[in-house]
C-alpha positions in Angstrom: -85.6 -32.4 80.9 -84.9 -30.2 83.9 -84.3 -33.2 86.1 -82.0 -34.7 83.5 -80.0 -31.5 83.4 -79.7 -31.4 87.2 -78.5 -35.1 87.2 -75.8 -34.4 84.6 -74.8 -31.3 86.6 -74.4 -33.4 89.8 -72.4 -36.0 87.9 -70.2 -33.3 86.4 -69.5 -31.8 89.8 -68.6 -35.2 91.2 -66.2 -36.0 88.3 -64.5 -32.6 88.6 -64.0 -33.1 92.3 -62.6 -36.6 91.7 -60.1 -35.2 89.2 -58.9 -32.6 91.8 -58.5 -35.2 94.5 -56.8 -37.5 92.0 -53.8 -35.2 91.8 -52.7 -36.6 95.2 -52.4 -40.3 94.2 -51.1 -39.2 90.8 -48.2 -37.4 92.5 -47.6 -40.1 95.2 -47.7 -43.1 92.9 -46.7 -42.0 89.4 -44.8 -38.7 88.9 -41.1 -39.0 89.1 -40.2 -35.3 89.3 -40.8 -32.2 91.4 -44.5 -31.4 91.4 -45.2 -28.0 93.1 -47.9 -28.0 95.8 -49.4 -24.8 94.4 -50.7 -27.0 91.5 -53.4 -28.1 94.0 -54.3 -24.4 94.7 -54.8 -23.8 91.0 -56.8 -27.0 90.6 -59.0 -26.2 93.6 -59.7 -22.6 92.4 -60.5 -24.0 88.9 -62.7 -26.7 90.5 -64.7 -24.1 92.5 -65.1 -21.8 89.5 -66.3 -24.6 87.2 -68.8 -25.8 89.9 -70.1 -22.3 90.4 -70.6 -22.0 86.6 -72.4 -25.3 86.5 -74.5 -24.5 89.5 -75.7 -21.2 87.9 -76.7 -22.9 84.7 -78.2 -26.1 86.1 -79.9 -25.2 89.4 -82.7 -22.7 89.6 -82.9 -22.4 93.4 -80.4 -20.3 95.4 -80.1 -22.9 98.1 -79.0 -25.6 95.7 -76.4 -23.3 94.1 -75.0 -22.2 97.5 -74.9 -25.7 98.9 -73.1 -27.1 95.8 -70.5 -24.3 95.8 -70.0 -24.4 99.6 -69.5 -28.2 99.6 -67.1 -28.0 96.7 -65.2 -25.1 98.3 -64.7 -27.0 101.5 -63.6 -30.1 99.6 -61.2 -28.1 97.5 -59.7 -26.4 100.6 -59.3 -29.8 102.2 -57.4 -31.0 99.1 -55.1 -28.0 99.4 -54.4 -28.6 103.1 -53.8 -32.3 102.5 -51.3 -31.7 99.7 -49.3 -29.3 101.9 -49.6 -31.7 104.9 -49.1 -35.1 103.3 -45.5 -36.4 103.9 -45.8 -38.5 100.7 -46.2 -35.5 98.4 -43.3 -35.7 95.9 -42.1 -38.8 97.8 -40.6 -41.6 95.8 -41.0 -44.7 98.0 -44.4 -45.8 96.5 -43.5 -45.4 92.9 -42.7 -48.2 90.5 -39.9 -48.1 87.9 -37.6 -46.2 90.2 -34.4 -44.8 88.7 -31.0 -46.5 89.3 -27.8 -44.8 90.1 -25.0 -47.1 91.2 -22.6 -45.7 93.8 -19.5 -44.0 92.7 -17.4 -41.3 94.4 -17.9 -38.6 91.8 -17.8 -34.9 92.4 -20.6 -32.4 92.9 -20.5 -28.6 92.6 -20.7 -26.7 95.8 -24.0 -25.2 94.7 -25.6 -28.6 94.0 -24.3 -30.0 97.3 -25.7 -27.0 99.3 -29.1 -27.2 97.5 -29.4 -30.9 98.3 -28.5 -30.2 101.9 -31.3 -27.7 102.2 -33.7 -30.2 100.7 -32.7 -32.7 103.3 -33.3 -30.2 106.1 -36.6 -29.1 104.7 -37.9 -32.7 104.6 -36.8 -33.1 108.2 -38.5 -29.9 109.3 -41.8 -30.6 107.5 -42.2 -34.3 108.2 -40.1 -35.8 111.0 -42.3 -36.7 113.9 -39.8 -35.3 116.4 -39.5 -31.8 114.9 -43.1 -30.5 114.9 -41.8 -27.7 117.1 -38.6 -27.2 115.2 -35.3 -29.0 114.7 -33.3 -30.0 117.8 -30.2 -28.0 118.9 -28.0 -31.1 118.2 -29.3 -31.4 114.7 -29.0 -27.7 114.0 -25.5 -27.6 115.3 -24.4 -30.5 113.1 -26.2 -28.9 110.1 -24.3 -25.6 110.7 -21.0 -27.6 110.9 -21.7 -29.5 107.6 -22.9 -26.4 105.8 -19.7 -24.4 106.7 -17.6 -27.4 105.5 -19.4 -27.6 102.2 -19.1 -23.8 101.7 -15.3 -24.1 102.1 -15.1 -26.4 99.1 -15.2 -25.5 95.4 -16.2 -29.1 94.6 -17.6 -31.7 96.9 -17.1 -35.4 96.5 -20.1 -37.6 96.7 -18.8 -39.4 99.8 -18.2 -36.0 101.6 -21.8 -35.0 101.0 -23.1 -38.4 102.1 -21.0 -38.3 105.2 -22.3 -34.8 106.0 -26.0 -35.8 105.6 -25.5 -39.0 107.5 -23.7 -37.2 110.4 -26.8 -34.9 110.7 -29.2 -37.8 110.8 -27.0 -39.5 113.3 -27.9 -36.8 115.8 -31.6 -37.7 115.7 -31.0 -41.2 117.2 -33.7 -42.7 114.9 -32.8 -46.0 113.1 -35.5 -45.4 110.5 -34.3 -41.9 109.4 -31.5 -42.8 107.0 -29.6 -41.7 103.9 -28.7 -44.8 101.9 -28.1 -46.2 98.5 -30.5 -48.9 97.1 -28.0 -49.7 94.3 -24.6 -50.3 95.9 -21.5 -51.7 94.2 -20.3 -54.9 95.9 -17.2 -57.0 95.9 -17.4 -59.4 92.9 -15.9 -62.4 94.8 -18.5 -62.3 97.5 -21.1 -64.8 96.2 -18.4 -67.4 95.3 -16.6 -67.1 98.6 -19.8 -67.3 100.6 -20.7 -70.5 98.6 -17.4 -72.0 99.9 -18.2 -71.0 103.5 -16.0 -67.9 103.7 -16.8 -64.4 104.9 -14.6 -61.3 105.2 -12.6 -61.3 108.4 -10.6 -58.1 107.9 -9.8 -55.4 105.4 -6.4 -53.7 105.5 -6.0 -55.2 108.9 -9.3 -53.9 110.3 -12.0 -56.3 111.5 -15.7 -55.6 111.4 -15.6 -54.3 115.0 -13.1 -51.7 114.1 -15.1 -50.7 111.0 -18.2 -50.3 113.2 -16.3 -47.8 115.2 -15.3 -45.8 112.1 -18.8 -45.8 110.6 -20.6 -44.9 113.9 -20.6 -41.1 113.3 -22.5 -41.6 110.1 -24.9 -44.3 111.3 -28.6 -43.9 112.3 -29.4 -46.0 115.4 -31.1 -46.0 118.8 -28.5 -48.3 120.3 -25.0 -49.1 119.1 -26.0 -52.7 118.9 -27.8 -51.9 115.7 -24.6 -50.7 113.9 -23.6 -52.9 111.1 -21.1 -52.7 108.2 -21.4 -54.5 104.9 -17.7 -55.2 104.3 -18.4 -56.1 100.7 -19.9 -52.6 100.0 -17.7 -49.9 98.4 -19.9 -47.2 100.0 -19.4 -48.7 103.4 -15.6 -48.8 102.9 -15.6 -45.2 101.7 -17.6 -44.1 104.7 -15.1 -45.7 106.9 -12.2 -44.1 105.1 -10.6 -47.4 104.0 -8.2 -46.8 101.1 -7.3 -48.9 98.1 -5.7 -51.4 97.6 -7.9 -53.5 99.8 -6.0 -56.3 101.5 -8.8 -58.7 102.4 -8.6 -61.8 104.7 -11.4 -64.3 104.1 -12.0 -66.8 106.9 -14.3 -69.8 107.3 -15.8 -71.4 110.4 -12.8 -73.8 110.7 -10.4 -70.8 110.8 -8.9 -71.3 107.4 -7.8 -68.1 105.8 -7.5 -66.8 102.2 -5.8 -63.5 101.5 -6.6 -61.5 98.4 -6.0 -57.9 97.2 -8.6 -55.9 95.4 -9.0 -52.5 93.7 -12.1 -50.4 93.1 -12.4 -52.1 89.7 -13.2 -55.4 91.5 -16.6 -54.0 92.7 -19.6 -54.7 90.5 -23.2 -53.4 90.5 -25.7 -55.0 92.8 -27.6 -56.4 89.8 -24.5 -58.2 88.6 -23.7 -59.3 92.2 -27.1 -60.8 92.7 -26.9 -62.6 89.4 -23.6 -64.2 90.7 -25.3 -64.9 94.0 -28.1 -66.8 92.2 -25.4 -68.7 90.3 -23.4 -69.8 93.4 -26.2 -69.9 96.0 -29.5 -70.4 94.0 -32.8 -70.0 95.8 -35.4 -72.6 95.0 -38.5 -70.4 95.6 -39.2 -66.6 95.4 -41.6 -67.1 98.3 -39.0 -68.7 100.6 -39.3 -65.8 103.0 -42.0 -67.7 104.9 -42.2 -71.4 105.6 -42.9 -73.8 108.5 -41.7 -77.1 109.9 -43.6 -79.5 112.2 -41.9 -81.8 114.7 -44.5 -84.2 115.8 -42.2 -85.9 118.3 -41.8 -82.6 120.2 -45.3 -81.5 119.3 -43.8 -78.3 117.9 -44.4 -76.1 114.8 -41.8 -73.5 113.8 -42.9 -70.7 111.4 -39.8 -68.9 109.9 -40.5 -65.4 108.7 -37.4 -63.8 107.1 -39.2 -60.5 106.4 -42.6 -59.1 107.3 -44.4 -59.2 104.0 -48.2 -59.5 104.0 -49.3 -61.4 100.9 -51.6 -64.1 99.6 -48.7 -66.5 99.9 -48.1 -65.6 103.5 -51.8 -66.0 104.4 -51.8 -69.4 102.6 -48.7 -70.6 104.5 -50.1 -69.5 107.8 -53.5 -71.2 107.2 -51.9 -74.4 106.0 -49.7 -74.5 109.1 -52.6 -74.0 111.5 -54.6 -76.6 109.6 -51.8 -79.1 110.1 -51.3 -78.0 113.7 -55.0 -78.7 114.4 -54.9 -82.1 112.6 -51.8 -83.3 114.4 -52.8 -81.7 117.8 -49.5 -79.7 118.0 -49.1 -78.1 121.4 -46.2 -75.7 120.8 -45.7 -73.0 118.2 -42.6 -70.8 117.6 -42.3 -67.8 115.3 -38.6 -67.4 114.2 -37.9 -63.7 113.6 -34.1 -63.9 113.8 -32.5 -61.6 111.2 -35.9 -60.3 110.1 -35.5 -56.6 109.0 -39.2 -55.7 109.3 -41.8 -54.6 106.7 -45.6 -54.7 107.3 -46.9 -55.0 110.9 -50.1 -56.7 109.6 -48.4 -60.1 109.4 -49.0 -60.1 113.2 -52.7 -59.4 112.8 -53.0 -62.3 110.3 -51.4 -64.8 112.7 -53.4 -63.5 115.7 -56.6 -64.6 113.9 -55.7 -68.1 114.9 -55.3 -67.4 118.6 -57.9 -67.5 121.3 -58.1 -63.8 121.9 -61.0 -61.4 121.2 -59.1 -58.1 121.4 -55.5 -57.1 121.7 -53.2 -54.0 121.6 -51.0 -53.5 118.6 -48.2 -51.0 117.8 -50.6 -48.8 115.8 -52.7 -48.3 118.9 -49.8 -46.5 120.6 -48.4 -44.0 118.1 -48.2 -40.3 117.4 -48.4 -39.4 113.7 -47.2 -36.1 112.1 -48.2 -34.8 108.7 -46.4 -31.5 108.5 -48.6 -29.1 110.6 -51.0 -31.9 111.6 -50.3 -34.2 114.5 -52.6 -36.8 116.0 -52.5 -39.8 118.3 -54.0 -43.2 117.9 -55.3 -45.3 120.7 -57.8 -48.1 121.6 -57.8 -51.9 121.1 -57.9 -54.0 118.0 -60.8 -56.5 117.5 -59.5 -59.9 116.5 -61.1 -61.5 113.5 -60.9 -65.0 114.8 -60.8 -68.1 112.7 -62.4 -70.3 115.3 -62.2 -73.6 113.5 -58.4 -73.5 113.4 -57.7 -71.7 116.7 -54.5 -72.6 118.5 -54.6 -72.9 122.3 -51.0 -74.2 123.0 -47.8 -72.4 124.0 -46.5 -69.6 121.8 -42.8 -68.6 121.5 -41.0 -65.9 119.5 -37.3 -66.3 118.6 -35.4 -63.1 118.2 -31.8 -61.7 117.9 -30.3 -58.2 117.6 -31.2 -58.1 113.9 -35.0 -58.5 114.6 -35.9 -55.0 113.5 -38.8 -52.7 113.0 -42.0 -54.7 112.3 -40.4 -57.9 113.5 -39.6 -56.1 116.8 -43.3 -54.9 116.9 -44.4 -58.5 116.3 -42.4 -59.6 119.3 -43.7 -56.7 121.4 -47.3 -57.5 120.5 -46.9 -61.1 121.6 -45.0 -60.2 124.8 -47.1 -57.2 125.9 -50.5 -58.9 125.2 -49.2 -61.8 127.3 -49.7 -64.2 124.5 -46.3 -66.0 124.5 -42.7 -66.0 125.6 -39.6 -64.6 123.9 -36.4 -66.6 123.3 -33.0 -65.3 122.2 -31.5 -61.8 122.2 -33.1 -58.5 122.7 -33.8 -56.7 119.4 -31.4 -53.7 118.9 -34.3 -51.3 118.6 -36.2 -49.5 121.3 -40.0 -50.2 121.6 -40.3 -46.4 122.0 -39.1 -45.5 118.6 -39.8 -43.8 115.3 -41.1 -45.3 112.1 -43.7 -45.1 109.3 -41.2 -43.6 106.8 -41.6 -41.4 103.8 -38.8 -41.6 101.2 -37.2 -39.1 98.8 -34.7 -39.9 96.0 -31.7 -37.7 95.4 -30.8 -38.5 91.8 -27.4 -36.5 91.8 -26.0 -38.8 94.4 -28.2 -41.9 94.0 -29.3 -41.8 97.6 -32.6 -42.3 99.3 -33.6 -40.2 102.3 -36.0 -41.9 104.7 -37.9 -39.8 107.2 -39.9 -41.1 110.1 -43.5 -39.7 110.4 -44.7 -41.6 113.4 -43.5 -42.3 117.0 -44.4 -45.6 118.7 -44.5 -46.0 122.4 -44.4 -49.4 124.1 -47.7 -51.2 124.7 -46.8 -52.0 128.3 -44.4 -49.2 129.4 -43.7 -51.0 132.7 -41.6 -53.5 130.7 -38.9 -50.9 129.7 -37.6 -49.5 126.5 -36.3 -52.8 125.1 -37.7 -56.2 124.8 -36.1 -58.5 127.4 -36.4 -62.2 126.4 -38.0 -64.5 128.9 -35.3 -67.1 127.9 -32.1 -65.1 127.0 -29.5 -66.8 124.9 -27.4 -66.1 121.8 -29.6 -65.8 118.7 -27.8 -68.7 117.1 -28.7 -70.9 120.1 -32.4 -70.0 120.1 -33.7 -73.1 118.4 -31.7 -75.3 120.8 -33.1 -73.4 123.7 -36.6 -73.8 122.3 -36.1 -77.5 122.1 -34.9 -77.7 125.7 -38.0 -75.7 126.9 -40.4 -77.8 125.0 -38.8 -81.0 126.2 -38.9 -79.8 129.8 -42.6 -78.9 129.5 
């Protein structure tokens, strides 16, 4: 009976501790509202008190009681420290069923604007990897400027607030730390005009290059080559200060022009826009982000990856490709990452399984991570989990352009710096020495998402410079032609 009582006591202690630790994933994955960190202190104290009570009743020996309470106390303290350190506490990026708040230039009260500004600064202070020792003078100076401006207004328009925050983030020079809408309103004619081969050439006489100049003070980037403007987005036009009516010139590749005039009422929600996009430019497959083609005549396989998404489908496509490469004795493989905005770096690890290499360096081996008051560095090599029966021993190439960003840039870096292949195309517009590993927070009053970098990556081979320099430089649009010429010459 005594043994059974002790067994139940041990199980009870374990369950209570699991419940306390479970507050962390509950907050990160489910709760869509402010959840104070002191909740963890109350839970930890309650946990320790309950365990002390259980230990008194269930264990006769003093040593058993002390050990149980000490272990629980240490565990509870670690849970408290983790809650206050974790950059994903009260973050919204990992939650499902996110709220939607389509962009409109409505007004905020001065108080609401100032409170949200302080929230932004607090997230930067606590979590951005560059500010473990405090905010930089440039960021503080811009914050002071924005705060004084907001204090001078009785009401603040949404675009004024967004400009203020984005101008502060601009001073960090980190393309991953941003303040953006995930639910824009877009020009309703866009899908139909694109289906006819037209794109916007100018708005109110301003081309895209001019709009890039106007949006630069509110843009997060490491190099100006990364700046882009969605000319169909009302938020982008408001950031640039473009006034209605919008005199738009549409132009196709042949130089034919169509002129149309729009008002703000001609912009629709992104959901409505993508419904139209599916109508005029239907996609055949939800998994069309990864596919491959094999040219037996050139002994060439080309894997196109439009975004870095690790999934069962991605693994299946990669395995199917290497199976066909083996069967047909293909000697050249190219990974097309042009326009790839990034995602999960582990798409690289999956592909490397099919290469003849035992160990390699990856981006995660060269990064500094900050979790509030905790900072630590990662290092070492990665062991390759080789799939020997399908290994590829031919020539490997990576195709890039300026829009190969984040994980797709890291993909390229891992190929180049581990000396596994050659790069064709344009240098990605992101430094290899850059921030990433974002945590995200949603600001419901303005419908904007704040992304904050918690890690800093340094280049695997620093002797190669800050940016990836292609072995075969060319315009991104010409990368395939250049690849064919290289393969033919070899």
